[in-house]
Structure formats: structure tokens, C-alpha cells
Backbone as a printed PyTorch tensor [residue, N CA C, xyz], in Angstrom:
tensor([[[111.3600, 104.2620,  94.2190],
         [111.3020, 105.5480,  94.9600],
         [110.6730, 105.3140,  96.3490]],

        [[109.7200, 104.4460,  96.5180],
         [108.9830, 104.4980,  97.7970],
         [109.8490, 103.9880,  98.8690]],

        [[110.9510, 103.1120,  98.6660],
         [111.8580, 102.7190,  99.6570],
         [112.6760, 103.9720, 100.0980]],

        [[113.1160, 104.7310,  99.2160],
         [113.9830, 105.8380,  99.4710],
         [113.0790, 106.8820, 100.2470]],

        [[111.8650, 107.1270,  99.8540],
         [110.9750, 108.0740, 100.6120],
         [110.8290, 107.6600, 102.0200]],

        [[110.4580, 106.3470, 102.1910],
         [110.2750, 105.9640, 103.5220],
         [111.5720, 105.9800, 104.4000]],

        [[112.6580, 105.5980, 103.8290],
         [113.9290, 105.6830, 104.5320],
         [114.2910, 107.1490, 104.9780]],

        [[114.1110, 107.9890, 103.9940],
         [114.3950, 109.4570, 104.2870],
         [113.4530, 110.0300, 105.3940]],

        [[112.1810, 109.5340, 105.2470],
         [111.2290, 110.0640, 106.2330],
         [111.6030, 109.5480, 107.6360]],

        [[112.0720, 108.4670, 107.7300],
         [112.4430, 107.9380, 109.0500],
         [113.6910, 108.4250, 109.5270]],

        [[114.7550, 108.6150, 108.6220],
         [115.9860, 109.0380, 109.0660],
         [116.1010, 110.5240, 109.4100]],

        [[115.2670, 111.3240, 108.7590],
         [115.2470, 112.7770, 108.9960],
         [113.9630, 113.2680, 109.6990]],

        [[113.1160, 112.3700, 110.1960],
         [111.9190, 112.7690, 110.8470],
         [111.0410, 113.7650, 110.1860]],

        [[110.7840, 113.3990, 108.9340],
         [110.0340, 114.2840, 108.0130],
         [108.5670, 113.8690, 108.0510]],

        [[107.6310, 114.9070, 108.1930],
         [106.1210, 114.4050, 108.3770],
         [105.6740, 114.0260, 107.0530]],

        [[105.9030, 114.8170, 105.9550],
         [105.4480, 114.5360, 104.6300],
         [106.6560, 114.5370, 103.6710]],

        [[106.6680, 113.6770, 102.7570],
         [107.7960, 113.5210, 101.8820],
         [107.3580, 112.7990, 100.5090]],

        [[107.7100, 113.4600,  99.3620],
         [107.3870, 112.8210,  98.0750],
         [108.4930, 113.0040,  97.1290]],

        [[108.6420, 112.1270,  96.1910],
         [109.5750, 112.1760,  95.1100],
         [109.1980, 113.3150,  94.2360]],

        [[110.0420, 114.2050,  93.8550],
         [109.6570, 115.3690,  92.9370],
         [110.2310, 115.1880,  91.6120]],

        [[111.4730, 114.9380,  91.3120],
         [111.9800, 114.7270,  89.9580],
         [113.3350, 114.1790,  90.0130]],

        [[113.8180, 113.7480,  88.7780],
         [115.1180, 113.2520,  88.6040],
         [115.9250, 114.2670,  87.7900]],

        [[116.9800, 114.7810,  88.2940],
         [117.8240, 115.8290,  87.6460],
         [119.1910, 115.0870,  87.2010]],

        [[119.9420, 115.8480,  86.4920],
         [121.2680, 115.1650,  86.0090],
         [122.0040, 114.8530,  87.2220]],

        [[121.9660, 115.5340,  88.2270],
         [122.8180, 115.2300,  89.2720],
         [122.2550, 114.5250,  90.4880]],

        [[121.0100, 114.0760,  90.3630],
         [120.4810, 113.0620,  91.2870],
         [118.9220, 113.2160,  91.4240]],

        [[118.3370, 112.4400,  92.5110],
         [116.9150, 112.4460,  92.6540],
         [116.4830, 113.5070,  93.7470]],

        [[115.5010, 114.0820,  93.4080],
         [114.9430, 115.2290,  94.4110],
         [113.6430, 114.8200,  95.0210]],

        [[113.6010, 115.0030,  96.2760],
         [112.5180, 114.7380,  97.1300],
         [112.1900, 116.0090,  97.8950]],

        [[110.7860, 116.3380,  98.0960],
         [110.3660, 117.4700,  98.8600],
         [109.4370, 117.1290,  99.9140]],

        [[109.5090, 117.7680, 101.1130],
         [108.5790, 117.4310, 102.1990],
         [108.6360, 118.5310, 103.3000]],

        [[107.9130, 118.2390, 104.3840],
         [107.9050, 119.1740, 105.5410],
         [108.4660, 118.4560, 106.6890]],

        [[109.3770, 119.3270, 107.4430],
         [109.9710, 118.7170, 108.5660],
         [109.9960, 119.9300, 109.5900]],

        [[109.3920, 119.6470, 110.7580],
         [109.2710, 120.5590, 111.7950],
         [108.7070, 121.7990, 111.3870]],

        [[107.6190, 121.8030, 110.5410],
         [106.8740, 122.8700, 110.0330],
         [107.6330, 123.7210, 108.9300]],

        [[108.6970, 123.2320, 108.4660],
         [109.3830, 123.9460, 107.4360],
         [109.4180, 122.9600, 106.1970]],

        [[109.3580, 123.6590, 105.0170],
         [109.5090, 122.8700, 103.7560],
         [111.0390, 122.6420, 103.5000]],

        [[111.3500, 121.3710, 103.2490],
         [112.7820, 120.9940, 103.0110],
         [112.7400, 120.2020, 101.5790]],

        [[113.9550, 120.2630, 101.0520],
         [114.2060, 119.5380,  99.7910],
         [115.4840, 118.6360, 100.0700]],

        [[115.4410, 117.3820,  99.5890],
         [116.5050, 116.4500,  99.6420],
         [117.0290, 116.1740,  98.2750]],

        [[118.3170, 116.0120,  98.1510],
         [118.9840, 115.6230,  96.9150],
         [119.7680, 114.3420,  97.1800]],

        [[119.4940, 113.2270,  96.3720],
         [120.3040, 112.0430,  96.5280],
         [120.9770, 111.8550,  95.1810]],

        [[122.2890, 112.0760,  95.0400],
         [123.0340, 111.8510,  93.8370],
         [123.4350, 110.3560,  93.8150]],

        [[124.1610, 110.0020,  92.6590],
         [124.6550, 108.6610,  92.6230],
         [125.5030, 108.2000,  93.7030]],

        [[126.2130, 109.0700,  94.3300],
         [127.0350, 108.6640,  95.4370],
         [126.1890, 108.2600,  96.7040]],

        [[124.8480, 108.5400,  96.5730],
         [124.0220, 108.1600,  97.7800],
         [124.0550, 108.9120,  99.0250]],

        [[125.0080, 110.0040,  98.8970],
         [125.1850, 110.8990, 100.1160],
         [123.9040, 111.9180, 100.0730]],

        [[123.2870, 112.1570, 101.0620],
         [122.1030, 112.9540, 101.1000],
         [122.4830, 114.4840, 101.3790]],

        [[121.9060, 115.2290, 100.5020],
         [122.1020, 116.6120, 100.7090],
         [120.7560, 117.3360, 100.9830]],

        [[120.6650, 118.4930, 101.6800],
         [119.3920, 119.0540, 102.0920],
         [119.4000, 120.4680, 102.0660]],

        [[118.3610, 121.1350, 101.8260],
         [118.1100, 122.5160, 101.8090],
         [116.7240, 122.8700, 102.2000]],

        [[116.6430, 124.1510, 102.7940],
         [115.2740, 124.5100, 103.0970],
         [114.7100, 125.0900, 101.7320]],

        [[113.4040, 124.9280, 101.5260],
         [112.8660, 125.1560, 100.1640],
         [113.1530, 126.6380,  99.8000]],

        [[113.1370, 127.5830, 100.6600],
         [113.4260, 128.8670, 100.2880],
         [114.8630, 129.1920, 100.0380]],

        [[115.7560, 128.3780, 100.3200],
         [117.2750, 128.5650, 100.1290],
         [117.6170, 127.9390,  98.8300]],

        [[118.6980, 128.3870,  98.2430],
         [119.3340, 127.9100,  97.1130],
         [120.6280, 127.0370,  97.4570]],

        [[120.9950, 127.0880,  98.8160],
         [122.3510, 126.4350,  99.2280],
         [122.0170, 125.1340,  99.7240]],

        [[122.7180, 124.0920,  99.0130],
         [122.6100, 122.6800,  99.3730],
         [123.6240, 122.5030, 100.6150]],

        [[123.1890, 121.7150, 101.6080],
         [124.1780, 121.3710, 102.6450],
         [124.1550, 119.8190, 102.7640]],

        [[125.5490, 119.2970, 102.9610],
         [125.7130, 117.8400, 103.1260],
         [125.0990, 117.4450, 104.5010]],

        [[124.5240, 116.4160, 104.5620],
         [123.9830, 115.8650, 105.9350],
         [124.9460, 114.8820, 106.5560]],

        [[125.9190, 114.4320, 105.7680],
         [126.7990, 113.3990, 106.2980],
         [126.1980, 112.0050, 106.4590]],

        [[125.1580, 111.8610, 105.7550],
         [124.4640, 110.6130, 105.9060],
         [124.2510, 110.0240, 104.4490]],

        [[124.5050, 108.8310, 104.2970],
         [124.4360, 108.1470, 103.0590],
         [123.3290, 107.1210, 103.0310]],

        [[122.5230, 106.9930, 101.9010],
         [121.4100, 106.1230, 101.7700],
         [122.0460, 104.7550, 101.5800]],

        [[121.5530, 103.7680, 102.4230],
         [122.2070, 102.3510, 102.3020],
         [121.8210, 101.7250, 100.9880]],

        [[122.7730, 100.8640, 100.4570],
         [122.6020, 100.1710,  99.1480],
         [121.2860,  99.5280,  99.1820]],

        [[120.8670,  98.7660, 100.2230],
         [119.6300,  98.0340, 100.2000],
         [118.3720,  98.7940,  99.9180]],

        [[118.5620, 100.0670, 100.3120],
         [117.4010, 101.0910,  99.9990],
         [117.4320, 101.5480,  98.4640]],

        [[118.5730, 101.6170,  98.0020],
         [118.7470, 102.2460,  96.6900],
         [118.3210, 101.2450,  95.5210]],

        [[118.3170,  99.8500,  95.9590],
         [117.9110,  98.9810,  94.8760],
         [116.5760,  99.0410,  94.3320]]])
């Protein structure tokens, strides 16, 4: 999980980020970016989805976590 956290933190310029839980549809990470709480979802496809913590709507980022990070 640490590799994914560090990669997401660098890719999305997130100040704080931590692993939250594993759901049936992917891994969930929660953090703070530009003063707003954000949530990331990384499913098996490795495509990153993001939403603001107050929202229920996931939005695709168009970015995929590299295989080397997922190992």
C-alpha cells in the first residue's frame, strides 16, 4: 500500500494521504489536496477515480497506476 500512497501523493499533489479500506470494487485512499478532503479509488483495472469527500459522484482521472507501483 505504501508504494501506491506515495505514487498517488506525487501524481495528484496531495498533502496527506492514507489507505482507508479495500472494497469489492477496489482500494480506497483518503487525503487532503489543496485544502479539500478527497477520496481516491483504485480498482483492479488500475485506473484512478477521484471524488471530493462530501460528494458521492466518482470521476475518472484518466490516469492509470503503473504496474511497477501495484506490485
